[in-house]
MITI-847439 format. One line per field, with one value per residue (C-alpha): x, y, z negated; residue in three letters; residue number from 1. Coordinates in Angstrom, 1 decimal, m for minus. Last residue first. Layout:
% residues N
xx = X/...
yy = Y/...
zz = Z/...
residu = ALA/...
num = NUM/...
END
This chain:
% residues 435
xx = 103.8/104.4/107.2/107.9/105.3/105.7/109.6/109.1/107.0/108.3/111.9/111.1/114.5/116.9/118.4/122.0/123.5/122.3/123.3/121.1/121.4/119.6/116.7/113.9/112.1/108.7/106.8/103.0/100.5/97.2/98.3/98.4/99.3/102.3/103.4/103.4/105.5/107.8/108.2/108.6/111.6/112.7/112.8/113.7/117.1/117.5/119.7/116.5/115.2/118.5/121.8/122.5/125.6/123.4/121.6/124.0/122.0/120.5/117.0/113.8/110.9/107.0/104.9/101.8/100.3/97.0/98.1/95.4/93.0/91.3/93.5/91.4/92.3/94.6/92.5/89.4/89.7/90.1/92.4/91.3/90.8/89.5/88.5/85.7/86.9/85.2/88.9/89.7/91.8/93.5/95.0/97.7/100.6/104.1/106.2/109.8/111.2/114.7/116.3/119.5/118.7/115.6/118.0/118.6/115.5/115.3/112.9/109.9/109.2/105.3/103.3/100.9/99.8/96.4/97.6/94.5/94.3/97.4/98.3/95.1/96.3/100.2/98.8/96.7/99.9/102.0/105.4/106.8/108.0/110.2/110.2/113.1/115.7/115.8/118.9/117.0/116.9/118.1/116.4/117.9/117.0/120.5/118.4/120.7/120.3/116.7/116.0/117.6/116.0/112.8/113.9/115.7/111.5/108.8/108.2/105.6/103.0/99.8/101.6/99.6/100.9/104.0/107.3/108.7/107.1/108.9/107.4/109.1/109.7/110.3/108.0/108.3/104.9/105.1/102.4/102.1/101.1/100.5/99.6/96.1/96.3/97.2/100.1/100.3/103.4/101.8/98.1/99.0/102.3/100.0/97.3/99.9/100.5/102.8/100.1/101.1/100.8/102.7/100.6/99.9/96.2/95.6/96.3/97.1/94.2/94.1/97.0/99.0/101.1/99.8/101.1/104.8/107.3/108.3/107.0/109.5/107.7/110.1/109.4/110.0/111.0/107.7/107.8/104.3/105.4/108.4/106.0/103.9/106.8/108.2/105.0/104.8/108.1/107.5/111.4/113.9/117.4/119.6/117.6/119.2/122.2/120.6/117.1/120.0/121.5/118.3/117.2/119.9/119.6/116.3/115.2/117.5/115.3/111.9/113.4/111.0/109.1/110.1/107.7/105.1/103.2/99.5/100.5/104.0/104.5/100.9/101.2/104.9/103.2/100.8/103.5/105.7/103.5/103.5/106.8/107.9/105.7/107.0/110.2/109.6/108.2/110.9/114.1/112.6/113.8/111.4/108.5/109.2/109.9/106.6/105.4/102.5/99.5/96.4/95.3/96.1/100.0/100.5/99.3/101.6/104.4/103.5/103.8/106.9/108.6/111.5/110.5/111.0/107.1/106.4/102.7/102.9/99.8/101.3/102.3/100.5/102.4/105.8/104.8/103.4/106.3/108.4/106.2/105.5/109.7/110.1/107.6/108.6/112.0/111.0/109.9/109.4/106.4/106.7/105.1/108.6/109.1/112.9/115.0/118.1/120.0/123.0/123.2/126.7/127.8/131.0/130.9/131.8/128.9/126.9/127.8/127.0/123.7/122.2/123.8/121.6/118.7/118.6/118.9/116.6/113.9/111.3/107.7/107.3/104.1/105.4/107.8/111.5/112.7/115.6/116.2/118.5/121.6/123.6/122.5/123.4/120.4/117.9/117.2/115.4/117.4/114.8/116.7/118.9/121.7/124.5/126.7/129.5/131.1/129.6/126.8/124.0/121.5/119.5/116.4/115.3/112.1/111.4/113.3/109.6/106.9/105.3/106.6/110.1/110.2/112.5/113.1/114.3/114.1/116.1/118.9/116.0/114.6/117.7/117.4/114.5/114.4/117.3/116.1/112.0/114.2/111.0/111.5/107.5/104.5/104.0/103.6/106.5/105.2/107.2/104.9/105.7/105.7/106.5/109.7
yy = 118.3/114.3/115.3/112.8/112.8/116.2/116.4/113.3/115.4/118.2/117.0/114.9/112.8/111.4/108.2/107.1/107.9/104.6/102.2/100.3/102.2/105.2/105.2/107.8/109.2/110.5/110.1/111.5/109.0/109.5/105.9/106.9/110.5/109.8/107.2/109.5/111.8/109.5/108.6/111.8/112.9/109.3/111.0/114.3/112.7/113.1/116.6/118.5/115.1/115.6/113.1/112.1/109.1/106.2/108.2/106.9/107.8/105.8/106.8/105.0/107.1/106.2/103.3/103.2/99.7/97.5/94.2/91.1/89.9/86.5/84.3/84.9/82.4/84.9/87.5/86.6/90.0/92.0/95.0/98.0/99.6/97.2/97.8/95.6/94.1/90.1/88.9/91.4/94.1/95.2/99.0/101.0/99.1/101.1/100.6/101.7/102.5/102.2/100.5/101.3/102.3/100.3/99.3/102.5/103.6/100.6/102.6/104.6/105.2/105.9/108.2/108.3/104.8/104.1/100.2/98.7/101.9/102.5/98.7/98.8/101.9/100.0/96.7/98.6/100.6/97.6/98.3/95.9/92.5/90.1/86.5/86.8/84.1/81.5/82.6/81.6/84.5/87.9/86.3/86.9/90.1/91.4/94.9/94.3/90.4/90.5/93.8/92.4/88.7/90.6/92.5/89.4/87.5/86.2/89.0/88.9/92.2/89.8/88.0/85.8/82.6/80.7/81.5/84.8/87.9/91.2/94.3/97.9/100.7/98.8/99.9/100.3/102.2/104.4/104.8/107.4/108.5/105.3/105.5/105.7/101.9/100.4/99.0/95.3/94.8/92.4/92.4/96.4/96.6/93.9/96.8/97.8/95.3/92.4/90.4/86.4/82.7/84.4/84.0/82.4/81.1/84.0/87.0/89.2/90.7/88.2/86.5/89.0/88.6/91.3/93.8/92.7/90.7/91.6/95.1/97.1/99.6/102.2/104.3/108.3/110.3/111.1/109.3/107.5/104.9/104.6/103.4/101.0/99.9/98.6/97.6/95.1/94.1/91.3/90.0/87.4/88.6/86.9/83.8/83.6/81.6/79.3/78.4/77.7/74.7/73.3/73.5/70.7/68.6/69.4/67.9/64.9/64.0/64.6/62.4/63.3/60.1/58.7/59.5/57.4/61.2/60.6/58.1/58.6/62.6/63.4/60.8/62.3/65.7/64.5/63.2/66.2/69.1/67.2/66.4/70.1/71.0/69.7/70.1/74.0/74.6/73.1/74.5/77.9/79.7/78.0/79.0/82.5/81.8/80.7/77.1/76.4/74.7/77.1/76.0/79.6/79.6/76.1/77.0/79.4/77.5/75.8/78.3/79.4/76.3/77.1/75.1/78.7/78.0/77.9/77.0/73.7/73.0/70.5/67.9/69.4/66.3/67.3/71.0/69.5/67.2/70.2/72.7/69.4/68.8/72.6/72.7/69.5/70.8/74.0/77.2/79.6/81.6/85.2/86.2/86.6/89.4/89.2/92.8/93.6/96.8/94.9/93.5/94.5/95.0/94.1/91.6/88.3/90.1/90.2/85.9/85.1/86.8/84.9/82.0/82.5/83.5/80.7/78.2/79.9/79.9/82.8/83.2/87.5/88.5/88.8/91.1/91.3/94.5/97.1/99.9/102.0/103.4/101.3/102.3/98.7/97.1/99.1/96.7/94.0/90.9/88.1/87.4/90.8/90.8/93.3/94.5/96.9/98.6/102.2/101.2/98.4/97.1/94.0/92.3/89.1/87.1/83.5/83.7/84.5/87.0/90.2/93.0/93.9/96.5/99.6/102.2/105.6/107.0/109.8/106.9/104.6/106.1/105.0/101.8/101.2/102.9/100.4/97.1/97.9/96.8/95.9/91.9/91.8/91.3/94.7/97.8/96.8/98.5/100.4/101.3/105.2/106.6/110.7/112.2
zz = m132.5/m131.5/m129.1/m126.8/m124.1/m123.9/m123.8/m120.8/m118.3/m118.9/m118.1/m115.1/m116.3/m114.2/m115.4/m113.8/m117.0/m119.3/m116.3/m114.2/m111.1/m109.2/m112.2/m112.4/m115.5/m116.7/m113.7/m114.2/m113.2/m110.5/m109.5/m105.5/m106.2/m108.5/m106.1/m103.2/m104.8/m105.4/m101.9/m100.5/m102.8/m101.7/m97.7/m99.0/m100.2/m103.7/m105.7/m106.4/m108.7/m110.7/m111.4/m108.4/m108.8/m107.8/m104.6/m101.7/m98.3/m96.4/m96.6/m95.6/m93.9/m95.6/m94.1/m96.0/m96.3/m97.1/m98.5/m97.6/m99.4/m98.3/m100.2/m103.7/m106.8/m108.5/m106.8/m109.4/m111.5/m108.4/m109.1/m107.3/m103.9/m102.4/m98.6/m97.2/m93.1/m94.1/m94.4/m97.7/m96.6/m100.2/m101.3/m101.3/m100.5/m100.5/m97.4/m96.7/m93.9/m92.3/m95.1/m96.2/m100.2/m101.2/m104.7/m105.0/m106.3/m109.1/m111.5/m111.9/m115.2/m116.0/m117.8/m120.1/m119.7/m120.9/m120.7/m119.3/m116.7/m116.0/m115.4/m113.0/m110.7/m110.5/m109.6/m106.6/m106.2/m104.8/m104.4/m101.0/m102.2/m104.0/m105.3/m108.0/m108.2/m110.8/m113.7/m116.7/m118.8/m116.9/m114.2/m110.6/m108.6/m108.4/m106.5/m103.3/m103.3/m104.0/m101.9/m98.8/m98.9/m99.2/m96.1/m94.2/m94.8/m96.8/m98.0/m101.4/m100.9/m102.1/m105.0/m106.2/m108.8/m109.2/m110.6/m111.0/m110.0/m108.2/m106.6/m105.4/m106.7/m110.0/m112.6/m116.7/m118.6/m120.7/m123.4/m126.0/m129.8/m131.5/m134.9/m133.8/m132.6/m135.7/m137.8/m137.8/m135.4/m132.4/m132.5/m132.0/m129.6/m128.0/m126.7/m124.9/m122.4/m123.1/m124.9/m125.5/m123.9/m120.6/m117.2/m113.8/m115.5/m114.9/m113.1/m116.4/m117.9/m120.8/m121.0/m120.0/m117.3/m114.8/m117.6/m117.7/m119.4/m123.2/m124.3/m126.8/m129.5/m129.7/m133.0/m133.9/m136.8/m137.5/m140.6/m140.3/m137.4/m139.9/m142.8/m140.9/m139.1/m143.0/m143.6/m141.1/m141.7/m144.6/m144.4/m142.7/m141.8/m144.4/m143.6/m140.6/m140.7/m143.6/m141.3/m138.7/m141.0/m141.9/m137.8/m137.4/m140.4/m140.2/m137.0/m137.2/m140.4/m138.8/m135.7/m133.0/m130.8/m127.5/m124.5/m123.0/m122.4/m124.2/m127.3/m127.6/m127.2/m128.8/m131.3/m132.4/m132.6/m135.2/m137.5/m136.4/m138.0/m141.3/m141.5/m140.3/m143.2/m146.0/m144.6/m144.2/m147.7/m149.5/m147.6/m147.0/m144.4/m142.0/m144.0/m144.1/m140.0/m139.4/m139.0/m137.0/m137.2/m137.1/m133.6/m132.1/m133.8/m132.6/m128.6/m129.4/m129.9/m126.7/m124.3/m125.8/m125.7/m123.8/m120.6/m118.4/m116.8/m113.6/m113.7/m111.5/m109.9/m107.9/m110.7/m113.8/m115.6/m115.2/m116.4/m119.6/m119.8/m119.8/m122.1/m124.8/m125.1/m125.9/m128.5/m130.1/m130.7/m132.9/m131.5/m134.8/m135.3/m136.9/m140.2/m141.8/m139.6/m138.5/m139.5/m137.7/m139.3/m140.3/m137.1/m135.5/m131.6/m131.7/m128.1/m130.8/m132.4/m129.1/m128.5/m132.5/m132.6/m129.5/m130.4/m133.5/m131.7/m129.5/m131.9/m134.1/m131.2/m132.3/m131.0/m131.1/m132.5/m135.8/m135.3/m134.3/m136.1/m135.2/m138.1/m135.4/m136.7/m135.0/m132.0/m129.3/m131.3/m129.1/m126.9/m129.3/m130.1/m128.4/m124.9/m124.7/m122.2/m122.6/m119.3/m120.4/m117.6/m119.3/m121.1/m119.4/m120.6/m119.4/m121.0/m121.0/m121.8/m121.7/m125.1/m127.1/m126.4/m128.6/m130.5/m130.1/m132.7/m132.1/m135.1/m136.1/m132.8/m130.6/m129.5/m128.8/m126.0/m123.6/m125.0/m124.7/m121.2/m120.2/m121.4/m119.5/m116.5/m114.4/m115.0/m115.9/m113.2/m113.1/m115.1/m117.6/m121.4/m123.6/m126.8/m127.9/m131.5/m131.2/m132.5
residu = ASP/LYS/ASP/LEU/LEU/LYS/ALA/LEU/VAL/GLY/GLU/PHE/LEU/ILE/THR/GLN/GLU/ARG/ALA/PRO/GLY/VAL/SER/LEU/THR/ALA/ILE/PRO/CYS/ASN/THR/LEU/GLU/HIS/VAL/ARG/ASN/ILE/PHE/HIS/ARG/VAL/ALA/SER/PRO/LEU/GLU/GLU/VAL/SER/GLN/MET/ALA/SER/ILE/ASP/GLU/SER/TRP/GLY/PRO/LEU/THR/GLU/TYR/VAL/PRO/HIS/CYS/ASP/THR/ARG/PHE/PRO/LEU/ASP/ALA/PRO/LEU/GLU/HIS/LEU/ILE/GLU/GLY/SER/ASP/THR/ARG/TYR/SER/THR/CYS/ILE/LYS/VAL/GLU/ASP/LEU/GLY/CYS/LEU/VAL/ASP/LEU/HIS/GLY/LEU/SER/LEU/CYS/SER/LEU/GLY/ASN/VAL/ARG/VAL/ALA/TYR/ARG/LEU/VAL/VAL/THR/ASP/LEU/TRP/GLY/CYS/ARG/ARG/PRO/ARG/GLY/THR/THR/THR/GLY/TYR/GLU/HIS/GLY/ARG/GLU/ARG/ILE/TYR/ASP/GLY/THR/LYS/ASN/LEU/LEU/GLU/THR/PRO/PHE/VAL/GLY/ALA/GLY/VAL/ARG/THR/THR/TYR/SER/LYS/ALA/VAL/GLY/ILE/VAL/GLY/ASP/ILE/GLN/THR/PRO/GLY/ILE/GLY/THR/GLY/ILE/CYS/ALA/GLY/GLY/ALA/ILE/PRO/HIS/SER/SER/THR/VAL/TYR/PRO/TYR/THR/GLY/LEU/ASP/LEU/ASP/LEU/LEU/THR/GLY/GLN/ALA/GLY/GLU/PHE/ILE/VAL/GLY/LYS/GLY/SER/LYS/ALA/ALA/GLN/SER/VAL/LEU/LEU/ALA/THR/GLU/HIS/VAL/PHE/ARG/ARG/LEU/GLY/VAL/ALA/CYS/ALA/GLY/TYR/GLU/LYS/LEU/VAL/ALA/ASP/ALA/ASP/LEU/PRO/ALA/HIS/GLY/TYR/VAL/LYS/THR/LEU/LEU/ILE/ASN/LYS/GLU/ALA/LEU/VAL/ALA/ARG/LEU/ARG/ALA/GLU/PHE/ARG/MET/PRO/ASP/VAL/PHE/GLU/GLY/MET/ARG/ILE/GLY/VAL/ARG/ALA/ALA/LYS/ASP/VAL/TYR/ALA/PRO/GLY/VAL/GLY/ARG/GLY/THR/THR/GLY/LEU/LYS/ASN/GLU/GLY/ARG/GLN/GLN/GLU/GLN/LEU/GLU/ASP/LEU/LEU/ARG/HIS/TYR/PRO/LEU/ILE/VAL/HIS/ALA/SER/ALA/SER/ILE/LYS/LEU/ASN/ASP/PHE/ARG/VAL/GLY/ARG/GLU/SER/LEU/GLY/ALA/ILE/GLU/LYS/LEU/LEU/VAL/LEU/PRO/ASP/ILE/VAL/VAL/GLY/ASP/ALA/ILE/ILE/CYS/GLN/ILE/GLU/PRO/ASN/LEU/ILE/GLY/ALA/PRO/ILE/LEU/HIS/PHE/LYS/TYR/VAL/GLU/SER/GLY/VAL/THR/VAL/SER/HIS/GLY/ALA/ASN/ASN/GLY/GLY/GLY/TYR/ARG/VAL/VAL/MET/SER/SER/ASN/ALA/ALA/LEU/TYR/ASP/VAL/ILE/LYS/GLY/LYS/ALA/GLU/ASP/GLY/TRP/GLN/ALA/GLY/VAL/VAL/VAL/ILE/ASN/ALA/MET
num = 435/434/433/432/431/430/429/428/427/426/425/424/423/422/421/420/419/418/417/416/415/414/413/412/411/410/409/408/407/406/405/404/403/402/401/400/399/398/397/396/395/394/393/392/391/390/389/388/387/386/385/384/383/382/381/380/379/378/377/376/375/374/373/372/371/370/369/368/367/366/365/364/363/362/361/360/359/358/357/356/355/354/353/352/351/350/349/348/347/346/345/344/343/342/341/340/339/338/337/336/335/334/333/332/331/330/329/328/327/326/325/324/323/322/321/320/319/318/317/316/315/314/313/312/311/310/309/308/307/306/305/304/303/302/301/300/299/298/297/296/295/294/293/292/291/290/289/288/287/286/285/284/283/282/281/280/279/278/277/276/275/274/273/272/271/270/269/268/267/266/265/264/263/262/261/260/259/258/257/256/255/254/253/252/251/250/249/248/247/246/245/244/243/242/241/240/239/238/237/236/235/234/233/232/231/230/229/228/227/226/225/224/223/222/221/220/219/218/217/216/215/214/213/212/211/210/209/208/207/206/205/204/203/202/201/200/199/198/197/196/195/194/193/192/191/190/189/188/187/186/185/184/183/182/181/180/179/178/177/176/175/174/173/172/171/170/169/168/167/166/165/164/163/162/161/160/159/158/157/156/155/154/153/152/151/150/149/148/147/146/145/144/143/142/141/140/139/138/137/136/135/134/133/132/131/130/129/128/127/126/125/124/123/122/121/120/119/118/117/116/115/114/113/112/111/110/109/108/107/106/105/104/103/102/101/100/99/98/97/96/95/94/93/92/91/90/89/88/87/86/85/84/83/82/81/80/79/78/77/76/75/74/73/72/71/70/69/68/67/66/65/64/63/62/61/60/59/58/57/56/55/54/53/52/51/50/49/48/47/46/45/44/43/42/41/40/39/38/37/36/35/34/33/32/31/30/29/28/27/26/25/24/23/22/21/20/19/18/17/16/15/14/13/12/11/10/9/8/7/6/5/4/3/2/1
END
């Protein structure tokens, strides 16, 4: 089994969790390598729907080792609540390990996230308010508190008091907010540390050994390519590296240990929060896609902005991630439309045709999607199990995505459940067979 990175090829919410869960059954380890509880993955098994926020999507396979790696920022309150809720549903956590190097989200991170977003006024970034950005700021500023320190009572108290003294100056002098009480934070979060201590380990060596074992490691990305801090539509991005390269930064393995990258994309495009969205549909078709696709955030519940598939974005994702193949999902959502459209390029106000994503897209108001219109389909495809069964209009749509991205398609999704996955056997087998 190969070592595979699963990344979002759009602005996130592409159903990466389903693909991770599907691949996990044949691997030895699933590693969540970035982001925080601002990202959510849903996995459907039969009639049961599991929603994950920090826990790797491979946790439903009890024989698979699951790692929350050093690139993740962890809110202890959220993680404990997630573990408790899943435990009540029979999920076991004997196979979970948390990197001692992962950074901790604390109350001042969440508070600063909210205050900073309020201060931006009309220029809000659309953050989830979960403290993820400020936690990554502290990580870069070298004042963050890591899980290894968090679960050590003496070290945590010393670090917290020192950091909170500085944060309280910021809260009171800049934002006019009341200071946080160190003793209250220590009491609440000290209890969290006790509950999480048994999961905390040095995980980088474990991941490296698993990657060399030949039994396969799945590296689980959060968010999507266009939300990457460096390569996304900045400044309307997240604070980490959702791209495939983030799997190395966030786990401690080298790039030569990665055998392939699967990009997950919807058959349309969605986005949450502020920022550019060339193919957004502010009409009945956009509403239709949102309701049929249940396009509301797993973590926040916010309605997602919806639009036609953008292959300019997909070609960019293929390039910056080095995608081996695509997993194309949500085909069933487009059922019932008389026609479907694919954005093939952008046309500027001056008439220039752009086939590649411009670096300054977030600030452009002159880029308009150029569409290719394809016939829609009315057939219910949710129970179909092979490419040959699919209506000709669906097969034509799939072929055009392949042609426009120049990237092989490995899997199709015709519904949220595990069994609603159609394989292109040759493509997937070639990718997963390390030899």
